All heavy atoms as TSV, in Angstrom:
chain	resi	resn	atom	element	x	y	z
A	1	MET	N	N	-156.500	106.925	-2.898
A	1	MET	CA	C	-155.906	107.995	-3.486
A	1	MET	C	C	-154.946	108.793	-2.484
A	1	MET	O	O	-155.264	109.024	-1.388
A	1	MET	CB	C	-156.895	109.121	-4.066
A	1	MET	CG	C	-156.352	110.294	-4.753
A	1	MET	SD	S	-157.532	111.593	-5.198
A	1	MET	CE	C	-158.674	110.577	-6.211
A	2	HIS	N	N	-153.698	109.175	-3.005
A	2	HIS	CA	C	-152.838	109.844	-2.382
A	2	HIS	C	C	-152.489	111.140	-3.082
A	2	HIS	O	O	-152.173	111.118	-4.155
A	2	HIS	CB	C	-151.547	109.100	-2.084
A	2	HIS	CG	C	-151.649	107.777	-1.444
A	2	HIS	ND1	N	-151.841	107.625	-0.037
A	2	HIS	CD2	C	-151.839	106.425	-1.936
A	2	HIS	CE1	C	-152.025	106.429	0.252
A	2	HIS	NE2	N	-151.936	105.755	-0.870
A	3	ILE	N	N	-152.600	112.261	-2.305
A	3	ILE	CA	C	-152.199	113.624	-2.811
A	3	ILE	C	C	-151.172	114.099	-1.951
A	3	ILE	O	O	-151.360	114.302	-0.714
A	3	ILE	CB	C	-153.374	114.526	-2.870
A	3	ILE	CG1	C	-154.428	113.961	-3.802
A	3	ILE	CG2	C	-152.868	115.803	-3.253
A	3	ILE	CD1	C	-155.716	114.755	-3.854
A	4	ALA	N	N	-149.891	114.247	-2.542
A	4	ALA	CA	C	-148.718	114.835	-1.802
A	4	ALA	C	C	-148.309	116.087	-2.452
A	4	ALA	O	O	-148.109	116.053	-3.716
A	4	ALA	CB	C	-147.618	113.790	-1.752
A	5	CYS	N	N	-148.228	117.189	-1.680
A	5	CYS	CA	C	-147.925	118.537	-2.202
A	5	CYS	C	C	-146.980	119.155	-1.218
A	5	CYS	O	O	-146.695	118.666	-0.122
A	5	CYS	CB	C	-149.113	119.255	-2.430
A	5	CYS	SG	S	-150.356	118.522	-3.613
A	6	LEU	N	N	-146.457	120.337	-1.716
A	6	LEU	CA	C	-145.587	120.951	-0.856
A	6	LEU	C	C	-146.269	121.816	0.233
A	6	LEU	O	O	-145.629	122.112	1.292
A	6	LEU	CB	C	-144.680	121.974	-1.666
A	6	LEU	CG	C	-143.837	121.293	-2.810
A	6	LEU	CD1	C	-143.038	122.374	-3.715
A	6	LEU	CD2	C	-142.737	120.474	-2.161
A	7	HIS	N	N	-147.472	122.112	0.029
A	7	HIS	CA	C	-148.248	122.833	1.097
A	7	HIS	C	C	-149.709	122.552	0.814
A	7	HIS	O	O	-150.135	121.851	-0.241
A	7	HIS	CB	C	-147.973	124.275	1.008
A	7	HIS	CG	C	-148.044	124.911	-0.423
A	7	HIS	ND1	N	-149.254	125.113	-0.938
A	7	HIS	CD2	C	-147.122	125.283	-1.255
A	7	HIS	CE1	C	-149.126	125.671	-2.160
A	7	HIS	NE2	N	-147.699	125.852	-2.376
A	8	ALA	N	N	-150.562	122.968	1.740
A	8	ALA	CA	C	-151.948	122.600	1.796
A	8	ALA	C	C	-152.770	123.116	0.451
A	8	ALA	O	O	-153.612	122.333	-0.094
A	8	ALA	CB	C	-152.706	123.342	2.958
A	9	LEU	N	N	-152.404	124.378	-0.048
A	9	LEU	CA	C	-152.954	124.884	-1.168
A	9	LEU	C	C	-152.606	123.973	-2.509
A	9	LEU	O	O	-153.446	123.879	-3.343
A	9	LEU	CB	C	-152.621	126.384	-1.525
A	9	LEU	CG	C	-153.432	127.339	-0.592
A	9	LEU	CD1	C	-152.828	128.790	-1.028
A	9	LEU	CD2	C	-154.803	127.172	-0.734
A	10	GLY	N	N	-151.497	123.430	-2.597
A	10	GLY	CA	C	-151.211	122.463	-3.437
A	10	GLY	C	C	-151.954	121.227	-3.590
A	10	GLY	O	O	-152.369	120.866	-4.633
A	11	SER	N	N	-152.223	120.782	-2.440
A	11	SER	CA	C	-153.280	119.625	-2.312
A	11	SER	C	C	-154.632	120.034	-2.842
A	11	SER	O	O	-155.319	119.282	-3.499
A	11	SER	CB	C	-153.413	119.135	-0.956
A	11	SER	OG	O	-152.136	118.749	-0.354
A	12	ILE	N	N	-155.071	121.206	-2.453
A	12	ILE	CA	C	-156.369	121.688	-3.114
A	12	ILE	C	C	-156.305	121.843	-4.553
A	12	ILE	O	O	-157.328	121.399	-5.282
A	12	ILE	CB	C	-156.775	123.002	-2.309
A	12	ILE	CG1	C	-157.012	122.800	-0.823
A	12	ILE	CG2	C	-157.950	123.642	-2.939
A	12	ILE	CD1	C	-157.155	124.096	-0.150
A	13	GLY	N	N	-155.088	122.365	-5.116
A	13	GLY	CA	C	-155.122	122.494	-6.479
A	13	GLY	C	C	-155.193	121.170	-7.298
A	13	GLY	O	O	-155.762	120.885	-8.244
A	14	ALA	N	N	-154.381	120.240	-6.753
A	14	ALA	CA	C	-154.306	118.825	-7.141
A	14	ALA	C	C	-155.633	118.206	-7.148
A	14	ALA	O	O	-156.132	117.555	-8.144
A	14	ALA	CB	C	-153.306	117.943	-6.426
A	15	ALA	N	N	-156.335	118.266	-6.008
A	15	ALA	CA	C	-157.600	117.743	-5.963
A	15	ALA	C	C	-158.794	118.354	-6.950
A	15	ALA	O	O	-159.508	117.626	-7.434
A	15	ALA	CB	C	-158.210	117.817	-4.364
A	16	HIS	N	N	-158.603	119.715	-6.984
A	16	HIS	CA	C	-159.425	120.400	-8.020
A	16	HIS	C	C	-159.208	119.943	-9.442
A	16	HIS	O	O	-160.198	119.567	-10.203
A	16	HIS	CB	C	-159.224	121.854	-7.936
A	16	HIS	CG	C	-159.889	122.691	-8.849
A	16	HIS	ND1	N	-161.232	122.938	-8.835
A	16	HIS	CD2	C	-159.346	123.360	-10.036
A	16	HIS	CE1	C	-161.549	123.783	-9.833
A	16	HIS	NE2	N	-160.605	123.966	-10.663
A	17	HIS	N	N	-157.930	119.634	-9.828
A	17	HIS	CA	C	-157.673	119.162	-11.114
A	17	HIS	C	C	-158.159	117.734	-11.384
A	17	HIS	O	O	-158.912	117.393	-12.318
A	17	HIS	CB	C	-156.139	119.185	-11.421
A	17	HIS	CG	C	-155.768	118.526	-12.704
A	17	HIS	ND1	N	-156.050	119.290	-13.891
A	17	HIS	CD2	C	-155.278	117.346	-13.128
A	17	HIS	CE1	C	-155.658	118.354	-14.847
A	17	HIS	NE2	N	-155.281	117.255	-14.409
A	18	ILE	N	N	-157.950	116.862	-10.338
A	18	ILE	CA	C	-158.389	115.449	-10.460
A	18	ILE	C	C	-160.075	115.450	-10.559
A	18	ILE	O	O	-160.475	114.745	-11.338
A	18	ILE	CB	C	-157.914	114.773	-9.230
A	18	ILE	CG1	C	-156.418	114.515	-9.353
A	18	ILE	CG2	C	-158.628	113.363	-9.145
A	18	ILE	CD1	C	-155.835	113.876	-8.104
A	19	THR	N	N	-160.644	116.168	-9.743
A	19	THR	CA	C	-162.236	116.157	-9.807
A	19	THR	C	C	-162.754	116.738	-11.214
A	19	THR	O	O	-163.619	116.326	-11.652
A	19	THR	CB	C	-162.855	116.894	-8.694
A	19	THR	OG1	O	-162.457	118.290	-8.638
A	19	THR	CG2	C	-162.463	116.262	-7.288
A	20	SER	N	N	-161.928	117.519	-11.829
A	20	SER	CA	C	-162.255	118.215	-13.053
A	20	SER	C	C	-162.019	117.157	-14.237
A	20	SER	O	O	-162.599	117.402	-15.305
A	20	SER	CB	C	-161.487	119.612	-13.381
A	20	SER	OG	O	-161.730	120.466	-12.325
A	21	THR	N	N	-161.076	116.296	-14.098
A	21	THR	CA	C	-160.640	115.348	-15.081
A	21	THR	C	C	-160.946	113.876	-14.769
A	21	THR	O	O	-160.298	113.053	-15.510
A	21	THR	CB	C	-159.249	115.610	-15.510
A	21	THR	OG1	O	-158.375	115.424	-14.384
A	21	THR	CG2	C	-159.000	117.049	-16.014
A	22	VAL	N	N	-161.622	113.606	-13.799
A	22	VAL	CA	C	-161.879	112.217	-13.259
A	22	VAL	C	C	-162.275	111.308	-14.242
A	22	VAL	O	O	-161.813	110.093	-14.509
A	22	VAL	CB	C	-162.603	112.183	-11.979
A	22	VAL	CG1	C	-164.064	112.413	-12.208
A	22	VAL	CG2	C	-162.434	110.839	-11.281
A	23	ALA	N	N	-163.212	111.678	-15.104
A	23	ALA	CA	C	-163.771	110.908	-16.237
A	23	ALA	C	C	-162.643	110.443	-17.152
A	23	ALA	O	O	-162.541	109.393	-17.636
A	23	ALA	CB	C	-164.948	111.452	-16.977
A	24	ASP	N	N	-161.885	111.432	-17.614
A	24	ASP	CA	C	-160.792	111.345	-18.574
A	24	ASP	C	C	-159.629	110.229	-17.913
A	24	ASP	O	O	-159.201	109.426	-18.642
A	24	ASP	CB	C	-160.183	112.498	-19.026
A	24	ASP	CG	C	-161.036	113.270	-19.860
A	24	ASP	OD1	O	-162.069	112.717	-20.589
A	24	ASP	OD2	O	-160.949	114.525	-19.859
A	25	LEU	N	N	-159.280	110.571	-16.683
A	25	LEU	CA	C	-158.365	109.813	-16.033
A	25	LEU	C	C	-158.737	108.297	-15.835
A	25	LEU	O	O	-157.956	107.413	-16.129
A	25	LEU	CB	C	-158.022	110.409	-14.730
A	25	LEU	CG	C	-157.305	111.701	-14.699
A	25	LEU	CD1	C	-157.258	112.363	-13.315
A	25	LEU	CD2	C	-155.926	111.549	-15.163
A	26	PHE	N	N	-160.118	108.198	-15.537
A	26	PHE	CA	C	-160.519	106.819	-15.257
A	26	PHE	C	C	-160.619	106.069	-16.693
A	26	PHE	O	O	-160.234	104.863	-16.620
A	26	PHE	CB	C	-161.836	106.841	-14.677
A	26	PHE	CG	C	-162.297	105.392	-14.318
A	26	PHE	CD1	C	-161.930	104.775	-13.146
A	26	PHE	CD2	C	-163.241	104.711	-15.161
A	26	PHE	CE1	C	-162.165	103.491	-12.708
A	26	PHE	CE2	C	-163.628	103.414	-14.749
A	26	PHE	CZ	C	-163.110	102.785	-13.648
A	27	SER	N	N	-160.969	106.831	-17.715
A	27	SER	CA	C	-161.079	106.001	-19.060
A	27	SER	C	C	-159.757	105.723	-19.404
A	27	SER	O	O	-159.550	104.569	-20.073
A	27	SER	CB	C	-161.698	106.891	-20.078
A	27	SER	OG	O	-160.971	108.105	-20.307
A	28	GLU	N	N	-158.741	106.361	-19.176
A	28	GLU	CA	C	-157.294	106.043	-19.490
A	28	GLU	C	C	-156.658	104.982	-18.583
A	28	GLU	O	O	-155.866	104.104	-18.890
A	28	GLU	CB	C	-156.345	107.349	-19.567
A	28	GLU	CG	C	-155.045	107.054	-20.031
A	28	GLU	CD	C	-154.242	108.343	-20.140
A	28	GLU	OE1	O	-154.751	109.428	-20.112
A	28	GLU	OE2	O	-152.974	108.169	-20.482
A	29	PHE	N	N	-156.788	105.111	-17.246
A	29	PHE	CA	C	-156.093	104.244	-16.192
A	29	PHE	C	C	-157.119	103.306	-15.469
A	29	PHE	O	O	-156.492	102.353	-14.893
A	29	PHE	CB	C	-155.395	105.172	-15.297
A	29	PHE	CG	C	-154.336	106.055	-15.885
A	29	PHE	CD1	C	-154.568	107.396	-16.171
A	29	PHE	CD2	C	-153.239	105.516	-16.245
A	29	PHE	CE1	C	-153.620	108.185	-16.753
A	29	PHE	CE2	C	-152.197	106.247	-16.782
A	29	PHE	CZ	C	-152.360	107.730	-17.116
A	30	GLY	N	N	-158.377	103.498	-15.670
A	30	GLY	CA	C	-159.243	102.680	-14.854
A	30	GLY	C	C	-158.879	102.742	-13.326
A	30	GLY	O	O	-158.683	103.710	-12.843
A	31	ASP	N	N	-158.722	101.488	-12.664
A	31	ASP	CA	C	-158.375	101.474	-11.290
A	31	ASP	C	C	-156.927	101.291	-11.071
A	31	ASP	O	O	-156.506	100.970	-10.014
A	31	ASP	CB	C	-159.188	100.645	-10.469
A	31	ASP	CG	C	-159.239	99.245	-10.928
A	31	ASP	OD1	O	-158.527	98.903	-11.873
A	31	ASP	OD2	O	-159.786	98.291	-10.385
A	32	SER	N	N	-156.066	101.510	-12.149
A	32	SER	CA	C	-154.675	101.288	-12.105
A	32	SER	C	C	-154.017	102.526	-11.380
A	32	SER	O	O	-154.593	103.591	-11.401
A	32	SER	CB	C	-153.949	101.147	-13.501
A	32	SER	OG	O	-154.573	100.148	-14.125
A	33	GLU	N	N	-152.791	102.333	-10.758
A	33	GLU	CA	C	-152.202	103.397	-10.024
A	33	GLU	C	C	-151.447	104.216	-11.048
A	33	GLU	O	O	-150.877	103.751	-11.959
A	33	GLU	CB	C	-151.305	102.828	-8.985
A	33	GLU	CG	C	-152.051	102.140	-7.919
A	33	GLU	CD	C	-151.209	101.376	-6.842
A	33	GLU	OE1	O	-150.115	100.962	-7.267
A	33	GLU	OE2	O	-151.509	101.419	-5.683
A	34	PHE	N	N	-151.350	105.581	-10.759
A	34	PHE	CA	C	-150.536	106.325	-11.637
A	34	PHE	C	C	-150.072	107.562	-10.849
A	34	PHE	O	O	-150.558	107.873	-9.679
A	34	PHE	CB	C	-151.432	106.943	-12.875
A	34	PHE	CG	C	-152.508	107.790	-12.498
A	34	PHE	CD1	C	-152.405	109.140	-12.498
A	34	PHE	CD2	C	-153.883	107.205	-12.274
A	34	PHE	CE1	C	-153.509	110.006	-12.188
A	34	PHE	CE2	C	-154.936	108.076	-11.884
A	34	PHE	CZ	C	-154.651	109.445	-11.827
A	35	SER	N	N	-149.244	108.288	-11.340
A	35	SER	CA	C	-148.505	109.541	-10.779
A	35	SER	C	C	-148.633	110.649	-11.742
A	35	SER	O	O	-148.659	110.443	-12.915
A	35	SER	CB	C	-147.125	109.447	-10.334
A	35	SER	OG	O	-147.067	108.351	-9.335
A	36	MET	N	N	-148.710	111.892	-11.160
A	36	MET	CA	C	-148.650	113.035	-12.102
A	36	MET	C	C	-148.220	114.260	-11.366
A	36	MET	O	O	-148.378	114.281	-10.128
A	36	MET	CB	C	-150.023	113.364	-12.826
A	36	MET	CG	C	-151.161	113.756	-11.948
A	36	MET	SD	S	-152.779	113.693	-12.713
A	36	MET	CE	C	-152.493	115.039	-13.980
A	37	ALA	N	N	-147.754	115.430	-12.000
A	37	ALA	CA	C	-147.511	116.634	-11.291
A	37	ALA	C	C	-148.328	117.742	-11.748
A	37	ALA	O	O	-148.468	117.864	-13.052
A	37	ALA	CB	C	-145.989	116.914	-11.351
A	38	VAL	N	N	-148.921	118.493	-10.796
A	38	VAL	CA	C	-149.763	119.678	-11.346
A	38	VAL	C	C	-149.514	120.864	-10.536
A	38	VAL	O	O	-149.066	120.788	-9.258
A	38	VAL	CB	C	-151.374	119.233	-11.018
A	38	VAL	CG1	C	-152.344	120.315	-11.268
A	38	VAL	CG2	C	-151.760	117.930	-11.722
A	39	THR	N	N	-149.572	121.976	-11.203
A	39	THR	CA	C	-149.556	123.317	-10.640
A	39	THR	C	C	-150.846	123.975	-10.774
A	39	THR	O	O	-151.511	123.713	-11.824
A	39	THR	CB	C	-148.248	124.106	-11.061
A	39	THR	OG1	O	-148.157	125.151	-10.099
A	39	THR	CG2	C	-148.471	124.483	-12.345
A	40	THR	N	N	-151.179	124.785	-9.774
A	40	THR	CA	C	-152.439	125.631	-9.984
A	40	THR	C	C	-152.210	127.033	-9.397
A	40	THR	O	O	-151.512	127.217	-8.437
A	40	THR	CB	C	-153.481	124.936	-9.013
A	40	THR	OG1	O	-153.599	123.537	-9.378
A	40	THR	CG2	C	-154.831	125.548	-9.248
A	41	LYS	N	N	-152.783	128.031	-10.155
A	41	LYS	CA	C	-152.793	129.360	-9.866
A	41	LYS	C	C	-154.095	129.584	-9.010
A	41	LYS	O	O	-155.088	128.889	-9.185
A	41	LYS	CB	C	-152.833	130.316	-11.129
A	41	LYS	CG	C	-151.610	130.255	-11.865
A	41	LYS	CD	C	-151.585	131.463	-12.823
A	41	LYS	CE	C	-150.109	131.230	-13.540
A	41	LYS	NZ	N	-149.939	132.390	-14.391
A	42	PHE	N	N	-154.012	130.548	-8.127
A	42	PHE	CA	C	-155.107	130.691	-7.106
A	42	PHE	C	C	-155.592	132.167	-7.104
A	42	PHE	O	O	-154.712	133.095	-7.385
A	42	PHE	CB	C	-154.862	130.322	-5.718
A	42	PHE	CG	C	-154.691	128.924	-5.458
A	42	PHE	CD1	C	-153.612	128.044	-5.790
A	42	PHE	CD2	C	-155.789	128.209	-4.945
A	42	PHE	CE1	C	-153.453	126.817	-5.531
A	42	PHE	CE2	C	-155.634	126.975	-4.597
A	42	PHE	CZ	C	-154.640	126.245	-4.971
A	43	ASP	N	N	-156.862	132.246	-7.000
A	43	ASP	CA	C	-157.431	133.672	-6.606
A	43	ASP	C	C	-157.745	133.593	-5.090
A	43	ASP	O	O	-158.768	133.145	-4.912
A	43	ASP	CB	C	-158.634	133.989	-7.553
A	43	ASP	CG	C	-159.152	135.292	-7.273
A	43	ASP	OD1	O	-158.622	136.104	-6.643
A	43	ASP	OD2	O	-160.397	135.509	-7.754
A	44	GLY	N	N	-156.929	134.156	-4.352
A	44	GLY	CA	C	-157.087	133.968	-2.911
A	44	GLY	C	C	-156.906	132.535	-2.540
A	44	GLY	O	O	-155.922	132.018	-2.807
A	45	LEU	N	N	-158.016	131.892	-2.090
A	45	LEU	CA	C	-157.970	130.532	-1.746
A	45	LEU	C	C	-158.680	129.575	-2.731
A	45	LEU	O	O	-158.881	128.456	-2.566
A	45	LEU	CB	C	-158.621	130.309	-0.416
A	45	LEU	CG	C	-157.735	131.031	0.764
A	45	LEU	CD1	C	-158.468	130.742	2.161
A	45	LEU	CD2	C	-156.272	130.451	0.865
A	46	THR	N	N	-159.123	130.271	-3.862
A	46	THR	CA	C	-159.978	129.585	-4.947
A	46	THR	C	C	-158.971	129.073	-5.934
A	46	THR	O	O	-158.352	129.956	-6.676
A	46	THR	CB	C	-160.977	130.567	-5.534
A	46	THR	OG1	O	-161.833	130.998	-4.439
A	46	THR	CG2	C	-161.939	129.811	-6.515
A	47	PRO	N	N	-158.921	127.774	-6.217
A	47	PRO	CA	C	-158.143	127.257	-7.269
A	47	PRO	C	C	-158.606	127.607	-8.724
A	47	PRO	O	O	-159.829	127.686	-9.022
A	47	PRO	CB	C	-158.093	125.789	-7.145
A	47	PRO	CG	C	-159.349	125.529	-6.403
A	47	PRO	CD	C	-159.639	126.633	-5.543
A	48	GLU	N	N	-157.679	128.136	-9.527
A	48	GLU	CA	C	-157.993	128.470	-10.901
A	48	GLU	C	C	-156.839	127.964	-11.621
A	48	GLU	O	O	-155.702	128.019	-11.351
A	48	GLU	CB	C	-158.074	129.930	-11.076
A	48	GLU	CG	C	-159.272	130.624	-10.248
A	48	GLU	CD	C	-159.430	132.059	-10.463
A	48	GLU	OE1	O	-158.535	132.689	-11.027
A	48	GLU	OE2	O	-160.424	132.616	-10.020
A	49	THR	N	N	-157.159	127.728	-13.057
A	49	THR	CA	C	-156.144	127.419	-14.031
A	49	THR	C	C	-155.105	126.324	-13.680
A	49	THR	O	O	-153.814	126.660	-13.451
A	49	THR	CB	C	-155.275	128.726	-14.488
A	49	THR	OG1	O	-156.095	129.730	-14.420
A	49	THR	CG2	C	-154.677	128.483	-15.771
A	50	PRO	N	N	-155.572	125.090	-13.346
A	50	PRO	CA	C	-154.487	124.099	-13.203
A	50	PRO	C	C	-153.777	123.746	-14.442
A	50	PRO	O	O	-154.159	123.934	-15.462
A	50	PRO	CB	C	-155.390	122.868	-12.653
A	50	PRO	CG	C	-156.772	123.205	-13.181
A	50	PRO	CD	C	-156.911	124.591	-13.256
A	51	LYS	N	N	-152.374	123.381	-14.194
A	51	LYS	CA	C	-151.663	123.033	-15.304
A	51	LYS	C	C	-150.852	121.857	-15.012
A	51	LYS	O	O	-150.395	121.776	-13.902
A	51	LYS	CB	C	-150.661	124.303	-15.584
A	51	LYS	CG	C	-149.794	124.006	-16.780
A	51	LYS	CD	C	-148.749	125.106	-16.910
A	51	LYS	CE	C	-147.802	124.853	-17.923
A	51	LYS	NZ	N	-146.687	125.992	-18.151
A	52	VAL	N	N	-150.943	120.909	-15.902
A	52	VAL	CA	C	-150.234	119.549	-15.741
A	52	VAL	C	C	-148.712	119.843	-16.030
A	52	VAL	O	O	-148.400	120.277	-17.150
A	52	VAL	CB	C	-150.783	118.448	-16.566
A	52	VAL	CG1	C	-149.993	117.271	-16.469
A	52	VAL	CG2	C	-152.125	118.122	-16.258
A	53	LEU	N	N	-147.792	119.533	-15.126
A	53	LEU	CA	C	-146.360	119.742	-15.268
A	53	LEU	C	C	-145.784	118.405	-15.904
A	53	LEU	O	O	-144.811	118.431	-16.695
A	53	LEU	CB	C	-145.675	120.060	-13.991
A	53	LEU	CG	C	-146.078	121.457	-13.443
A	53	LEU	CD1	C	-145.352	121.684	-12.054
A	53	LEU	CD2	C	-145.778	122.562	-14.331
A	54	VAL	N	N	-146.311	117.273	-15.319
A	54	VAL	CA	C	-145.788	116.082	-15.615
A	54	VAL	C	C	-147.030	115.261	-15.953
A	54	VAL	O	O	-147.887	115.001	-15.074
A	54	VAL	CB	C	-145.027	115.207	-14.622
A	54	VAL	CG1	C	-144.554	113.890	-15.201
A	54	VAL	CG2	C	-143.681	116.057	-14.259
A	55	PRO	N	N	-147.335	114.729	-17.280
A	55	PRO	CA	C	-148.505	114.015	-17.601
A	55	PRO	C	C	-148.694	112.770	-16.731
A	55	PRO	O	O	-147.650	112.110	-16.166
A	55	PRO	CB	C	-148.432	113.592	-18.964
A	55	PRO	CG	C	-147.249	114.613	-19.455
A	55	PRO	CD	C	-146.407	114.946	-18.432
A	56	PRO	N	N	-149.878	112.160	-16.534
A	56	PRO	CA	C	-150.130	110.978	-15.732
A	56	PRO	C	C	-149.283	109.821	-16.437
A	56	PRO	O	O	-149.115	109.659	-17.663
A	56	PRO	CB	C	-151.595	110.718	-15.901
A	56	PRO	CG	C	-152.128	111.967	-16.396
A	56	PRO	CD	C	-151.020	112.697	-17.111
A	57	ARG	N	N	-148.586	109.052	-15.431
A	57	ARG	CA	C	-147.823	108.052	-15.792
A	57	ARG	C	C	-148.145	106.794	-15.040
A	57	ARG	O	O	-148.266	106.849	-13.794
A	57	ARG	CB	C	-146.363	108.245	-15.623
A	57	ARG	CG	C	-145.776	109.227	-16.493
A	57	ARG	CD	C	-144.347	109.546	-16.289
A	57	ARG	NE	N	-143.887	110.685	-17.006
A	57	ARG	CZ	C	-142.630	111.223	-16.820
A	57	ARG	NH1	N	-141.936	110.779	-15.903
A	57	ARG	NH2	N	-142.371	112.248	-17.589
A	58	LYS	N	N	-148.606	105.640	-15.691
A	58	LYS	CA	C	-149.046	104.511	-14.976
A	58	LYS	C	C	-148.020	103.853	-14.282
A	58	LYS	O	O	-146.713	103.802	-14.789
A	58	LYS	CB	C	-149.558	103.519	-16.018
A	58	LYS	CG	C	-150.218	102.281	-15.459
A	58	LYS	CD	C	-151.010	101.528	-16.481
A	58	LYS	CE	C	-151.703	100.226	-15.902
A	58	LYS	NZ	N	-152.484	99.552	-16.823
A	59	TRP	N	N	-148.061	103.268	-13.086
A	59	TRP	CA	C	-147.007	102.683	-12.370
A	59	TRP	C	C	-146.857	101.356	-12.945
A	59	TRP	O	O	-147.694	100.529	-13.367
A	59	TRP	CB	C	-147.451	102.445	-10.875
A	59	TRP	CG	C	-147.530	103.657	-10.129
A	59	TRP	CD1	C	-147.465	105.004	-10.546
A	59	TRP	CD2	C	-147.828	103.767	-8.680
A	59	TRP	NE1	N	-147.626	105.895	-9.618
A	59	TRP	CE2	C	-147.863	105.214	-8.407
A	59	TRP	CE3	C	-148.033	102.881	-7.769
A	59	TRP	CZ2	C	-148.078	105.648	-7.115
A	59	TRP	CZ3	C	-148.296	103.450	-6.443
A	59	TRP	CH2	C	-148.329	104.761	-6.162
A	60	ALA	N	N	-145.529	100.836	-12.904
A	60	ALA	CA	C	-145.084	99.530	-13.531
A	60	ALA	C	C	-145.545	98.471	-12.574
A	60	ALA	O	O	-145.832	98.561	-11.480
A	60	ALA	CB	C	-143.661	99.516	-13.833
């Protein structure tokens, strides 16, 4: 797994979203590679309210 973000908190937000939706992502993609874009609001350093900006897309 690769998580690339603009800053460290972005990585935390992306990881938070992935761990919250891992079952759904795996049922859709299995072990195939995919990309997506996520933004997350924070309360201090605690991630809250992740929002998918670009839905997951399977790599060709």
